[in-house]
N, C-alpha and C positions, 0 to 999 in steps of 0.2 A: 221143496219149499213148504213151510208151515207157518202158522201165524197164532199168535195169542193176542187178547186184548185186555188191558188193565185200566181200571177206572181211576182218575185222578182229580184233583180240585179243579183243574183247568180243562178238562176234557178226557176223553179216552185216548190212551197210548197204545198203538198197535206195534206189536213185535213181530217182525217177518225174519225167518231164518232162510238163508240161502246155502246150498251145498255146492262148492266149487272143487272140481278135482283136476289136480296137475298130474304130470307124470309120475311124482314121487308121493304126493300128500292128498288127502281129502280134508278140505276145510269147511266148517259150518260157521257162516258169518251171521251176525245178529244186526238187525237194523231196526231201530224204534222211530216211529213217526206219528203224528199227531194229525188227523185230518182238518181239525179245528184251527190249527195255526196256519196263518197266511203268509207269515214273513220268513223267509230262509235265515237260519242262523248264520253268523258271519263266516266267510269262506267255506260254505257248505251248500251241498245239493238241498233243495226245498225240502223241509222236514213235514210238509203237509201230505206228501205222497212218497210212493216207493220209487226206487230207482228203476230205469227203463231196461230190465234185463229179460232175455228170452231163454226158454229151455232148449237144450241141446244146440245151442249157438255159442262159438268160441268167445270167450271172455278174457280180457286183460287184467291180471292181478298181479300186484306189488305187495309183497309182504314186508312189513317193518315192526318188529317187536310184537306186541299184542293186537296191532291192528293191520287191516288189509285195505288197500286202496284199489278199487274196482273201477274200470272205465266202463260205463254203461252204453246202451245202444245209441244214445243221444250224444255221446262223446263228453258226457260229464264224469268227472272224477269223484267218485263216492268213497267216503272213509267209513269202515265198518269194523267194529271189534270183532275179534276171532273168539267165537263161543268154544270151539273144539277143533282139534287137529289131529289127524290119523294118519300114520304111515301106511303106504300101500305095501303090499308084499310082492 
């Protein structure tokens, strides 16, 4: 997991990258959030904080096109764009 911070007119936008491995593929997912934003976007996990994901703990993931849907430890479905994907050898 790594993180970048970009400054915008409405506050800092943090971008966190998550690496999730399946049996055949390694996905790097991108999640942007703004701690200053208090209201969640429609049909979305709150964008004021990161998903509740733990290292080395099984994660459920569904890949659909260029997006991945991850079930976090709180049981919330979080949509994240796929930043990169690599086939495992």
